N, C-alpha and C positions, 0 to 999 in steps of 0.2 A: 365265058365266066361260069365257074362252078360254085357250089354251096357246101360249106364244111361246118361241122360241129366239133369244136375242140373242148375236151373235158379236162380241166385243170389249168391253172394260170401261174404256175411256177416258171422257172427259167425256160424250160423246153416248151411249155404251152404258150408262153409269151412270144418267144422267138418264132415258133411255127406259125402262130396266128399272124404275126407281123409279116412274115415272108409270103404267106398266102395272100394277104392284103396287097403286098407289093406286086404280086403276080396278077392282080386284078380280080381276085375271087371274093366272094361274100363269106364272112366268117362269123360264126356264132360261138360264144364262149359260155361254158357252164362250169362254175367253180364254187367251192366252199370257202375259199380264201378271200381276203379283202383285196381291193384293187391295188394296194401297195405291195401285195405279195408277202406280207410279214410272216406267214406260216410256211413259207417255201424254204427248202434246203438251199436254193440258189440265193436267197436273201441273206442267209447266215453263211457267208462264204468269203474266201480271200480273192476269188475270181482270177486265179492264175491261168495263163495260157502257156503252159510249160511243157512242150513236146518232148524235149530231151531229158530233163531232170525227172520227169514222171516215167519215162520209158526205162530208166535204169532199174527201177523196181517192177515196172509193169510189162516190159517187153518191147521189142522193136515195133510192133504193130501200134502201140500207143503213140509212138512218135509219128508214124505215118498218118494216122488219123488226126493227130494234133497239128501237124504241119498244114494239113488241108484246112483245118479250122482257123489257124493263124492267118492264112492267106485270105480267108473269107471275112474274118473280123475287120481287117483293115478297110475293106470295101463296104461292108454292111454298116459300120458305125458312121461312115460318111453320109449315109442315106437318112439318118435320123434327123428330126427337126431341131434338136439341140445337141451340143457337144458333150460327149461322155469322156471323162478322164481316161486316157489310154496311154500307157507307157511301155515302150518296146525296147528298152535299153539292155535287156537280157537279165540273167540270173547269176549271182555270185554264190558259190558254195564254199563254206569255211568250216573250220573246226578248231577248238582250243587245243593247246599242246597235249593236254591230258587225253583228248579224244582223237589224236592224230591217226590212230589205227582205223577209226571209222572213215576218215577222209580217204586214207589209202585204199580201204576196201571199196569205197564208193567209186574211186578212180578206176580200180581194176574192173569193176562191174561195168563202168561206162565204156572202157576200151572193148570189153567183150560184147556189149549190146549195140553200141553205136559206131558210126564211122569215126575215124581218127580226127577228122577236121571239125567235128561237132562242138568240141570244147577246147579251151586253151588253158594250160596250167600257167599261172602267173605268180611272180615273186612279190615280196613286200613292197618294193619300189613301184612296180606296176600297179599293185593294189592301191597304193597311195594316190596315184594319178586317177584312178577310177572312183574310189571311195576313200578319201583321206581319213575319215573318221574310223574306218575299219582297220587301217594299217597299224594303229596303236596296239591292237589286241591280237592280230593275226599276221603271220609272216608268209603265208602263201594262200592261194585260193584257186578254184576252178571257175572259169568264165564260160557260160553258155549264152551265146549272143542271140540266137533265134528264139527268144522267149519274151513274153509280155504279160501285162496285167491290166485290168480295167476296174472302174468303180461300179460295183454291182448295184449299189443303192441308186445311183444316178440312172443306170440302165433300167432298173425296175420301174422307177418313177416315170421316166420318159415313155417307156413302152406302155405302162398302165394308162397314162393320159391319152396316148395315141389310140390304143385299142378301145378305150371307153368311148371315144368320139366316133369311131368307125365300125365298131362291132356291136351286135346285140349281145350284151354281157349280162348273164343271168346268175344271180347268187342262189346257192342251194345248200342244203345240209350235206355233210360228207356222204359220198356214195360208197357203200360197202362193197358191192359187186355190180358188174355191168352185164346186161343181157338186152336182147331186143325189146323185151317187155319193159324193163327199167327205163331204157332210153325213150320209149314212147311216152312214159309218164312225165318225163321232163320236157319234152318238146311240144306237148299239147298246149300249154299256156300261151305260146307264141302264135299269134294269128297268122303270121306270114311264114311259118316254119312247120313242116310236116315231115314224117319219116320218108315219104316218097320224094320229097323235094331235095333231100340231102344227097350229095355225091359221095360223102364219106364221113364217118365218125372217127375221131382220133382221141385215144385215151392218153393223157399226159399227167396222170395223177401221182406219179412217183410212188412213194410208200403207200399212198391211198389205194393202190391196186394190189395189195398184198394177198387178198383173197382170190384174185383172178390170175395171179402169176405165182404158182406154188414155189418156185425157186427164189422169189424175191425176199430180200432180207434188209434190215437196216444196219448201217455202219455209222456209229456216233462220232461226231467231230465237235470240237470246242474251239472257240476263238476269243481273243481279246482285242478290242479296238482302243487305241490310245491317241492322244494328241501330245506331240513332243516337239515344242518350238525349238529346242536345242539340237534337234537331229534333222539332217537333210540328206537322206539316202536317195540315190537316183536309180538304184537297181532293186529288183527282188533279191532277197537273201535267204539262203538255206543254211542252217547251222546243224552240223552233224552231231548226233547224240546217241549213246548206246541204246536207248529205248526207242526213239524215233526221231527223225529229223524235224527241226522246227523250221517254219517258213515265215518270213516277214515281208509284207507286201505294202508298197507305198500307196497313199491316197493323197488327194489335194490338200494343201495348206498344212503340211507337216503332220498329217495323220497317218496311222499305220494299222494294219491288221496282222496279228500274230496268231498262228495256229500250229497244230501238230498232231493232235490225238486222233488215232484211228482205232476205235473200240468196237468190237463185234457185239452190238447191242441196239435194241430199239428204244432205249431209255432216252426220253426227251426232258429229263429233269435238268435243273440249272447246273452250271459248271461246278465240278467238284473242287474241294480244297486242294487236293494233290495236283490236279491239272492246272489250277490257277497259280499255285506257287511255282510250278515248273515253267509255265509260260512266262511269268513275270521275272523269274530268275534268268531265263534265257534272254529276255529283253535287256536287262541290266548288264549282262555279260557281253552283249554286242556293243553297247555304247553307254557310257555313264550318264549321258544326257537323258536317258529314259528314267533315271531315278526321280526326276521332277515331272515326268509325263503325267498326264491326267487320264484316268481310265474312263472311256466314254461308254463302253459296253462290254459285257461278258455274256456270251451266248453259246447255245449248243443246238445241234440238230442232228437228224439221222439221214444219211444219204441212201437212196434206193440202189441196191446192188444185187446182181445176179451171181451165180456160182463162179463164173469166169471173170467177174468184175468188168465186163464189157457190155456196151449198150446193145439193145435189140430193137428191131421192128418186127412185130408179130401180128399176123393177119388172122382174123377169125370171122364168124358169121355176120357180125354187126359192124366191123371196121378194123381198126388197127390199135395196137399198143405201141407207144414209144417209151421205153423205160430202161432201167439198169445203168444209169450214167455214173453210178458210184461217186467217187470224189472228183469226177472229170466233166461236170456239166459244161463248164466254160471251155474246156479243152476239146470235148467231143461234140458239143451241141451243134455248131454250124455245119460240120462235116456230115453228121448223120441226118440232119434236117435237109441238107442239100440232096442227099441220096433219096430221102423220103419224097421230096418234091418231084424227083425224077420218076419214082415209082408211081406216084399219082398221075403223072403225065404219060405213063407207059413208055418212058425213055430208058428202058432197061440197059441199053448199051452204055449209059452214063453213070450207072451205079458203081461205086468204088469199093464198098465194104460189105458185099452181099453175104459173106461167110458168117456174119453175125445176125442175119435176118431169117425169120421163119415165115416165108410168104407162100 
C-alpha cells in the first residue's frame, strides 16, 4: 500500500483518487473546490465519450486514446456503488439542407482520418428507424456506433461521497503555484501525513496550474441544460453548422445538454446572448418539441488546454502534473489515468501514450 496526495478534485482528480483507492492505496485530497465539484470544468460538461467524431477534427490519435477510455468506462462504472446513467447507442451527425456542404466536408474529413467502417451513411428511412423525430427535418445522417455519454453530475456526486468517506479530504484556498515548500505548508496540519510519508504528489488542478505550466491556456465552453418531455432521443446528436458543430447529449428523464462553443478565452462570465440564442435556435431546429422545453441551467467554464490540445503527464521535483485535457476530459481521462497508474507502479511496458508525457 502506498500513500498519495492528489491536489484538485475535478474530474481527473476524482477519477485518479478513486482508482488509487481501488488499487488499495491511501489517498489524501487537497482542493479549493467543494465536494460536489461545482467549480470544475468536468461539472460543466456534456460528458461525451466520442472517439470518432472528435478525431475528425482532432486527428487519429484522439480516436485511439478515446477508444481505450471507452473500453475502460464500461468496466469502471460497474465498480461504483450506485448506477450512473450511461448510454452507448452512438452518435448521429446531421445537417440542415442549407448546411449540407458542412456535412459533406465532415464526411470527407472522416474518410481521410478514420477507417471506412467507423461510420455508416444512412438515408431518411434508416434515420426514421433510429430516431423517428429527426427524420422529419433531415433526409440523411452519419452514424458513429462506437460512442457513448454519461451523466457527469451523477458521477461527480457518487465519487464525491465515496472519496469523502475513504480519503482525508482537506479544503484549502486556491493554490497559485506548487513547490516543495508550498506542499509542506499544506500537509503539516494533518497529524498522520508528512512529506516523507508520501509516495507521490499529483497535481490535478486544471486551469489552477496556469502559473506552473507556461503553455496552459483556457478554452471557454458554454452549455444549456433543458427538460423536454416531448423529446425522446436515444443517441447523441451533432448538428453541423458553419461556425461550429452543436452537440446534443441525452440525460435521464428527457433531459438534455446542448453545447457547441469553443472560444479561446479564460473568461468565466455567464453565457453570452449570442451563444444562448444560437444554442436555443439549434435546439428548436432539431425538434419542435424543444419549443416547450424548460431551461434548467445555462453555464460556462474554461477547459485546461495545452498547445497541442492533448493531455500530459509531467514529472518534476515534488511529483506530477496531470493536465491539458482540453474538451476531452471524459474522452481521455480513463486512458491517461490508466497509463499514470502504470507509471506509478513502474510498469512502463504497459504505458500506451508515452509520446505525450514528460517523465
